[in-house]
C-alpha positions as CSV (number, residue, x, y, z in Angstrom):
1,M,22.6,-4.6,26.9
2,K,21.8,-3.5,23.5
3,N,22.1,-5.8,20.4
4,P,25.2,-4.2,19.2
5,I,24.4,-6.4,15.6
6,K,20.8,-4.8,15.9
7,I,22.3,-1.2,16.2
8,V,24.5,-1.6,13.6
9,F,21.6,-2.9,11.0
10,V,19.4,0.1,12.0
11,S,22.3,2.4,11.1
12,L,23.4,1.3,8.0
13,S,19.8,1.1,7.1
14,F,19.4,4.8,7.9
15,L,22.8,6.0,5.9
16,L,21.1,4.1,2.8
17,F,17.9,5.2,3.2
18,W,19.4,8.8,3.8
19,S,22.1,8.7,0.7
20,C,19.3,7.3,-1.5
21,S,17.3,10.4,-0.6
22,L,20.5,12.6,-0.9
23,D,21.1,11.4,-4.4
24,L,17.6,11.7,-5.7
25,D,18.1,15.6,-4.6
26,Q,21.3,15.8,-6.6
27,E,19.8,14.3,-9.8
28,N,22.0,12.4,-12.1
29,T,20.3,13.9,-15.5
30,E,22.5,10.7,-17.4
31,A,20.3,8.3,-15.7
32,P,17.3,7.5,-17.4
33,Y,13.8,8.6,-16.5
34,Y,10.3,6.7,-17.6
35,T,7.6,8.3,-17.3
36,F,3.7,7.7,-17.2
37,N,2.4,8.0,-20.9
38,N,-1.3,8.2,-22.4
39,Q,-1.3,4.7,-22.7
40,D,-0.3,4.0,-19.0
41,R,-2.6,6.6,-17.7
42,S,-5.6,4.4,-19.4
43,F,-5.4,2.0,-16.9
44,M,-4.4,4.3,-14.3
45,I,-7.1,5.5,-11.7
46,N,-8.0,9.5,-12.7
47,Y,-10.6,10.0,-9.8
48,Q,-8.8,12.7,-7.2
49,Y,-9.1,11.0,-4.1
50,V,-8.3,13.4,-1.4
51,A,-7.0,13.1,1.9
52,G,-9.1,13.0,4.8
53,Q,-11.7,12.1,2.4
54,T,-14.7,9.3,3.6
55,I,-16.2,6.6,0.8
56,P,-18.9,4.5,1.8
57,Y,-19.5,1.2,0.5
58,V,-23.3,-0.4,1.4
59,N,-24.5,-3.7,1.4
60,Q,-28.1,-5.3,0.5
61,S,-28.8,-5.5,4.6
62,G,-27.8,-1.3,4.6
63,D,-24.5,-2.3,6.9
64,T,-21.7,0.1,5.7
65,L,-17.9,0.1,5.6
66,H,-16.3,3.3,5.5
67,F,-12.8,3.5,3.3
68,R,-10.8,6.9,4.2
69,V,-8.3,8.6,2.3
70,L,-4.8,8.4,3.7
71,E,-2.9,9.9,0.7
72,N,-3.2,10.4,-3.1
73,Q,0.4,11.1,-4.5
74,T,2.2,10.8,-7.7
75,S,6.1,11.1,-7.3
76,K,9.8,10.7,-9.0
77,N,11.6,7.6,-7.3
78,A,14.8,6.3,-8.0
79,S,15.7,2.6,-8.3
80,Y,18.8,1.2,-7.5
81,S,20.5,-2.2,-8.3
82,D,21.6,-4.5,-5.2
83,G,24.3,-3.5,-2.8
84,S,27.7,-5.9,-3.1
85,L,28.1,-8.5,-0.3
86,S,30.5,-6.3,1.1
87,G,27.9,-3.8,2.2
88,G,28.6,-1.3,-1.0
89,E,25.9,0.9,-2.0
90,G,23.9,-0.2,-4.9
91,L,24.3,2.0,-8.2
92,L,21.5,4.3,-9.6
93,E,19.6,2.4,-12.5
94,N,16.7,4.8,-13.3
95,Y,14.7,7.2,-12.3
96,Y,10.3,6.1,-12.4
97,D,7.0,7.8,-11.5
98,S,5.0,6.4,-8.9
99,K,1.5,6.9,-8.2
100,I,0.2,5.5,-4.8
101,I,-3.5,5.7,-3.4
102,Q,-3.7,4.7,0.1
103,L,-7.1,4.2,2.0
104,E,-8.1,3.0,5.5
105,I,-11.1,0.7,6.5
106,L,-12.5,2.7,9.7
107,E,-14.2,-0.5,10.6
108,N,-10.9,-3.0,10.2
109,P,-8.9,-0.7,12.8
110,S,-4.8,-2.3,12.6
111,T,-1.4,-1.0,12.3
112,E,-1.0,-3.9,9.9
113,P,0.3,-2.6,6.7
114,Y,-1.6,-5.0,4.5
115,A,-5.1,-4.0,6.4
116,L,-5.0,-1.1,4.2
117,V,-6.4,-0.3,0.6
118,N,-3.4,0.5,-1.9
119,Y,-3.7,1.2,-5.2
120,I,-0.3,1.2,-6.6
121,F,0.9,2.5,-10.4
122,S,4.9,2.0,-11.2
123,K,6.8,2.6,-14.2
124,N,10.2,1.4,-12.8
125,N,12.4,-0.4,-15.2
126,N,9.8,1.3,-18.1
127,T,7.3,-1.3,-17.6
128,L,3.9,0.0,-15.8
129,N,3.4,-2.6,-12.5
130,T,0.0,-2.0,-11.3
131,G,-1.7,-3.9,-8.1
132,I,-4.1,-3.5,-5.0
133,N,-4.3,-4.5,-1.7
134,F,-7.5,-5.1,-0.6
135,P,-7.4,-6.5,3.1
136,M,-10.5,-8.9,3.1
137,W,-9.4,-10.7,-0.1
138,N,-9.6,-14.4,0.2
139,L,-6.8,-15.3,-1.4
140,P,-3.6,-15.1,0.9
141,L,-0.5,-13.2,-0.8
142,F,2.1,-10.7,0.9
143,S,3.7,-8.8,-1.8
144,F,4.5,-5.5,-2.9
145,I,5.5,-3.4,-5.8
146,D,9.1,-2.1,-6.0
147,E,9.4,-0.8,-2.1
148,I,8.1,-3.0,0.8
149,Q,5.7,-0.4,2.0
150,N,4.0,-0.8,-0.8
151,S,1.9,-3.9,-0.3
152,V,-0.4,-5.5,-2.4
153,N,-2.2,-8.6,-3.2
154,I,-3.8,-8.4,-6.4
155,F,-1.8,-7.4,-8.9
156,T,-3.9,-6.2,-12.0
157,N,-1.4,-6.1,-14.9
158,Q,-2.5,-9.7,-16.3
159,Y,-6.4,-8.2,-16.3
160,Q,-5.1,-5.1,-18.7
161,G,-6.1,-7.2,-21.8
162,Q,-9.3,-8.0,-20.3
163,T,-12.4,-6.4,-22.0
164,T,-14.0,-3.8,-20.2
165,S,-17.7,-3.1,-19.4
166,S,-20.0,-0.2,-18.7
167,V,-22.0,-1.1,-15.2
168,S,-24.1,0.9,-13.2
169,I,-23.5,1.2,-9.2
170,N,-26.3,3.0,-6.9
171,G,-26.8,5.5,-10.0
172,H,-23.2,6.2,-10.9
173,Q,-22.5,5.0,-14.5
174,F,-18.7,3.6,-14.6
175,N,-17.9,2.7,-18.4
176,K,-14.4,0.8,-17.7
177,V,-15.1,-2.3,-15.4
178,I,-13.4,-5.1,-15.3
179,T,-14.1,-8.2,-12.7
180,I,-11.3,-10.1,-10.6
181,N,-11.9,-13.2,-8.7
182,T,-10.7,-15.6,-7.2
183,N,-12.6,-19.0,-8.2
184,S,-12.4,-19.7,-4.3
185,N,-14.7,-20.0,-1.1
186,D,-12.0,-20.3,1.1
187,S,-12.0,-17.8,4.1
188,G,-9.9,-16.6,6.0
189,N,-8.9,-14.6,9.5
190,D,-5.2,-13.3,9.4
191,D,-4.9,-10.5,11.9
192,R,-2.1,-9.3,9.4
193,F,-5.1,-8.1,7.3
194,G,-6.8,-6.7,10.5
195,P,-9.7,-8.0,12.0
196,L,-12.3,-8.6,9.5
197,L,-12.4,-11.6,7.5
198,Q,-10.4,-12.3,4.8
199,N,-13.7,-13.7,2.7
200,V,-14.2,-11.6,-0.6
201,N,-13.6,-13.3,-3.2
202,E,-15.3,-10.6,-6.6
203,I,-14.3,-7.5,-7.3
204,L,-15.9,-5.2,-9.9
205,Y,-12.8,-2.8,-10.4
206,D,-13.1,0.5,-12.6
207,Y,-9.9,1.9,-14.2
208,D,-10.9,5.3,-13.3
209,F,-12.1,4.9,-10.0
210,G,-10.9,1.9,-8.6
211,I,-13.1,-0.8,-6.5
212,I,-16.6,0.0,-7.4
213,Q,-18.3,-2.8,-5.5
214,F,-17.1,-6.9,-3.8
215,K,-18.5,-9.6,-2.9
216,D,-18.0,-12.1,-0.4
217,I,-18.5,-15.8,-0.5
218,N,-22.0,-15.7,1.2
219,D,-23.1,-13.4,-1.6
220,T,-23.0,-10.5,0.6
221,I,-22.4,-7.5,-2.1
222,W,-20.7,-4.3,-1.4
223,S,-21.2,-1.2,-3.5
224,L,-19.6,1.7,-3.7
225,V,-22.1,5.0,-3.0
226,Y,-19.8,7.8,-5.1
227,P,-18.9,10.6,-3.5
228,Q,-20.6,13.5,-4.4
């Protein structure tokens, strides 16, 4: 016999999702709508990733990791307050812009959400929140931005005041580059991030493109081959 509590929970979750979608279609013109502005876009990827596109990263030994694009989507979303203890639906608080770029690493096959590469940009509550999910990152973190499917394990807001630099990677010039590191030489093997080891402790991140290079604790450096 099926668990009746589970059935009720799934049913309520479906109804909540349906009602949220319905409310977004029937927009409340009185609710504030927070959109990306020019300052926000200066911290957002503008490279036009295309679903199905494969982007290679090559190390010093000639080995290659292939990042395949799953989606590149900008959308208008609705944010609701928490529901009441009696099960009442939360109130619409605001609309906001969200941009999500998601890729899979072909050499890291997994159905786990943290095994994907995510770039998340959100203007919820009129604040730009940005983050990356990188499955090979050696600092364990299970978090998300706005919704649980928007998984991240690196929050990048804290780097927005960092001075950028210009770096040439495999013959391509990047001009808005920051360095993100864990300052740790730990290594992990948590299958929630897929079969690849979590041993990367440094990333070169370009605000216009995303990750352009990463280095692991053994000084293996994986460098982007810029798409032509």
